[in-house]
C-alpha positions, -999 to 999 in steps of 0.1 A, spaced: 716 -627 -923 699 -609 -951 669 -603 -928 691 -587 -901 707 -564 -926 673 -553 -939 661 -546 -904 692 -525 -896 687 -505 -928 650 -499 -920 660 -486 -885 687 -463 -900 662 -449 -925 636 -443 -898 660 -426 -873 679 -405 -899 652 -377 -901 651 -373 -864 688 -372 -861 691 -346 -888 663 -324 -872 680 -325 -838 713 -315 -855 700 -286 -875 680 -273 -845 711 -273 -823 731 -255 -850 704 -229 -854 702 -222 -816 739 -219 -814 740 -195 -844 713 -173 -829 729 -173 -795 762 -164 -809 751 -138 -834 725 -120 -812 696 -120 -837 664 -103 -826 633 -125 -832 640 -147 -861 616 -127 -883 642 -119 -910 659 -91 -892 696 -86 -897 717 -101 -869 734 -77 -845 768 -83 -830 770 -85 -793 788 -58 -775 804 -57 -741 779 -46 -715 750 -50 -739 717 -60 -723 686 -77 -737 650 -69 -730 615 -81 -739 596 -58 -763 564 -64 -743 578 -65 -708 605 -38 -705 611 -44 -669 627 -78 -677 664 -74 -686 690 -101 -693 727 -99 -701 724 -125 -730 700 -134 -757 671 -157 -749 633 -158 -746 611 -138 -722 599 -161 -694 566 -141 -693 554 -142 -729 580 -164 -747 590 -136 -771 627 -134 -782 646 -107 -765 659 -76 -784 691 -57 -776 690 -27 -753 716 -1 -749 739 -4 -719 723 12 -688 756 29 -681 752 50 -712 745 87 -705 735 99 -740 700 111 -747 679 87 -769 681 93 -806 658 76 -831 664 71 -868 631 67 -886 628 71 -924 600 90 -941 580 59 -950 580 47 -914 570 82 -903 540 81 -926 532 45 -915 529 55 -878 512 88 -886 540 110 -874 542 146 -886 566 175 -878 556 210 -868 578 240 -863 580 257 -829 566 292 -836 561 325 -818 525 337 -822 496 353 -805 485 331 -776 454 335 -754 424 332 -777 389 334 -762 378 306 -739 348 288 -754 325 267 -733 289 259 -726 266 271 -699 232 267 -683 209 296 -677 195 299 -642 175 324 -621 193 352 -604 189 341 -568 191 377 -556 158 384 -575 139 355 -561 112 365 -535 96 340 -511 61 351 -498 54 343 -462 31 355 -434 41 363 -398 10 347 -383 -13 318 -388 -41 323 -413 -65 306 -437 -66 311 -474 -99 327 -485 -92 335 -521 -63 332 -546 -54 358 -571 -21 343 -583 -38 310 -589 -13 292 -612 25 288 -617 39 309 -645 15 339 -640 30 373 -644 24 396 -614 31 433 -613 44 449 -582 16 458 -557 -10 434 -572 -28 411 -547 -16 375 -545 -40 360 -519 -68 369 -496 -64 357 -460 -84 354 -427 -64 355 -395 -79 356 -361 -47 371 -347 -47 399 -372 -84 406 -367 -78 410 -329 -49 433 -336 -71 455 -358 -97 456 -330 -70 467 -305 -59 495 -329 -94 508 -333 -101 507 -295 -68 525 -288 -76 551 -314 -110 557 -299 -96 558 -263 -73 587 -271 -102 610 -281 -106 636 -253 -76 624 -233 -46 645 -229 -14 632 -244 3 630 -211 -19 600 -203 -3 582 -232 -34 578 -253 -16 586 -285 13 563 -276 -11 533 -273 -26 540 -307 8 544 -323 20 511 -308 -11 493 -321 -5 508 -356 32 498 -355 21 462 -346 -1 461 -378 28 474 -399 52 448 -385 27 421 -394 29 433 -430 -5 449 -432 -2 474 -460 -6 512 -457 -36 509 -480 -54 485 -456 -46 507 -425 -60 537 -443 -92 518 -451 -93 507 -415 -91 544 -403 -117 554 -428 -143 527 -421 -137 524 -384 -144 487 -386 -120 457 -385 -119 438 -418 -124 400 -417 -100 394 -446 -70 412 -459 -47 407 -489 -10 400 -495 5 421 -523 35 413 -546 67 430 -534 81 430 -570 71 423 -605 79 389 -618 66 354 -626 52 329 -601 76 300 -603 63 281 -573 29 280 -554 19 260 -524 -12 281 -514 -46 265 -522 -81 276 -513 -91 268 -477 -57 257 -464 -43 267 -431 -9 284 -433 18 290 -407 47 316 -407 72 290 -419 51 281 -450 62 296 -483 31 306 -502 46 318 -535 80 322 -551 82 351 -575 112 357 -598 122 388 -616 136 377 -650 151 411 -659 185 397 -650 196 360 -653 227 340 -644 246 318 -669 265 290 -651 295 280 -673 321 253 -668 358 261 -672 386 235 -672 412 236 -645 440 246 -669 420 276 -680 416 291 -645 448 312 -647 431 331 -676 398 335 -658 390 362 -633 360 381 -618 349 410 -639 359 393 -672 336 401 -700 316 373 -717 294 368 -747 264 345 -745 246 330 -775 220 304 -781 226 276 -806 192 281 -823 194 319 -821 228 328 -835 220 364 -844 213 373 -808 240 380 -783 239 389 -746 269 406 -729 277 400 -693 306 397 -668 318 370 -645 305 379 -611 316 348 -591 340 318 -595 329 288 -575 355 276 -549 354 238 -558 362 216 -587 337 191 -600 354 157 -594 336 141 -624 343 166 -651 374 184 -635 358 217 -643 352 248 -622 318 267 -625 318 304 -631 287 326 -628 279 353 -654 253 380 -648 234 388 -680 206 415 -685 174 400 -699 151 430 -704 128 412 -729 127 379 -710 140 359 -739 164 339 -717 146 311 -698 158 290 -669 176 258 -678 184 268 -713 217 257 -728 239 285 -741 273 289 -758 297 311 -738 328 329 -750 351 345 -723 372 373 -737 409 369 -729 436 394 -737 461 377 -762 499 379 -759 529 368 -779 544 334 -768 563 304 -780 538 276 -786 536 240 -797 507 216 -802 496 196 -772 499 162 -791 536 168 -794 541 167 -757 546 135 -737 537 138 -700 555 114 -678 541 127 -645 574 143 -634 585 158 -667 573 168 -702 592 155 -732 592 162 -769 611 146 -799 630 172 -818 641 165 -854 678 172 -857 698 183 -889 708 147 -897 671 136 -897 672 118 -864 648 124 -836 662 133 -802 642 133 -769 643 166 -750 628 178 -717 609 210 -718 590 233 -694 555 243 -705 533 271 -693 496 279 -699 474 259 -722 448 273 -746 428 249 -768 453 226 -783 484 247 -777 510 248 -749 533 277 -742 570 268 -740 591 283 -713 623 265 -717 638 236 -738 629 247 -773 638 275 -797 617 291 -824 619 273 -857 629 239 -843 609 209 -856 591 186 -832 572 154 -838 535 152 -833 508 126 -838 528 95 -828 541 103 -794 533 70 -778 550 50 -806 581 72 -806 583 69 -768 579 31 -770 607 29 -795 629 50 -773 622 27 -744 631 -3 -766 664 13 -774 670 18 -737 675 55 -740 648 69 -718 657 83 -684 686 59 -678 705 83 -655 675 92 -634 664 56 -632 699 46 -619 699 75 -593 663 71 -581 660 32 -582 677 11 -556 701 -15 -569 686 -47 -555 706 -71 -576 730 -91 -554 767 -89 -563 770 -127 -565 743 -130 -592 756 -154 -619 764 -138 -652 738 -158 -671 710 -153 -646 683 -130 -659 679 -97 -640 648 -76 -635 648 -38 -632 625 -31 -602 613 3 -615 611 8 -652 624 41 -667 604 73 -662 576 65 -687 553 44 -665 531 75 -658 525 88 -693 493 106 -695 471 91 -723 491 59 -726 486 42 -693 459 19 -706 480 0 -731 486 -36 -722 523 -44 -722 533 -9 -712 514 -6 -680 528 -6 -645 541 -40 -634 544 -46 -597 564 -73 -579 586 -86 -607 612 -102 -587 611 -132 -611 587 -152 -631 569 -185 -624 554 -202 -653 532 -184 -678 497 -187 -666 473 -160 -654 487 -132 -677 460 -108 -688 473 -85 -716 509 -90 -703 503 -66 -674 499 -68 -637 521 -98 -630 526 -100 -592 548 -121 -570 564 -144 -596 593 -165 -585 623 -175 -607 
């Protein structure tokens, strides 16, 4: 009998801790469900209100009408404002929290807007001053005068000496026609034949100097020279001694460097302040005391898909030849300034459809407000509507403020209700978790789309298990 009593006591002692643990766990779950506490991390409990919804801090598309855990990541749900509320979001963040998240405030001010556009450019040849040297007949290279690339040639200097059987025959014809007209009356057309032969030589680019020598000597010359049509540098040469050339062959490329082009890149948002004829100042990074003045002569009709810039062409005089092709230069485009209402660009949240700012009210709270912006210069936006001079806006922590506003359920509720179809069936049980098919209008924030947990989620009709989640984004086709 004593042995049985001892056995029962041992069983009771062994089971007592398990029974107590189960009891306290059930009491804790009941307390948390009834009080509506957030995540069990020491936060004060929040009383449940009628129509209050709960959402996951990491998956805002998941919404439930009671407290629980997120079926995607397992985090405790936090309260969200009723979606039927029409008030604009308002955040109450003390100064220590503002310093912690790096938030600052800046006043909306009216100041001079439209400073000079600063960019970089690349120096190139003026294509209108590039000369390609060709012949109009087949010939052979006898001698080269411009015998290397980079040589400076003055206008009228010989470039190459050629022998052409066709040109030699044309010279013979000219001399015969000229002799045949001696003693013949003009009515027989003797002078006309000689003039036609001379015109043929001119059309084949035989110089007046060579024709005069032909008239003086009375003998056809075996070779003749091609002369430089302009002064410049030889930047390309294909002619070599003894080669046979054809009319389509380019023997030399000569460039006049007295004027150069500067090809500068301008961002898309700077195009409204850029126009043909606009003055520009060109400097070299290693030659800061020298400046070259020019004007925009052409704006290219296409945008570079990689850099999202538009190229503009600036014509600059280069009398001393200091500017060389393919140099890098600093370019400053002069823009007429004007007075405008401006705010920093890091205070603006771009949603894709709208632009929002957080305005600091008199009571210290931050309210979200939609604005309309205009041109952009550097790090400033012009404000057309939505703000007044002197108002304080938050800057430097736009993403964190926007995320907090989304957690409080105050971002674009009305527009989300109007634009998003209501797919939830009427007979959905009260305790069944619901999912908003389209999150509020912050899925397209410029500069914040790469954050896991706040990226676009597609196909959240429900959730099946918890496997395959990469950064809490991109969950597709889950079933309840």
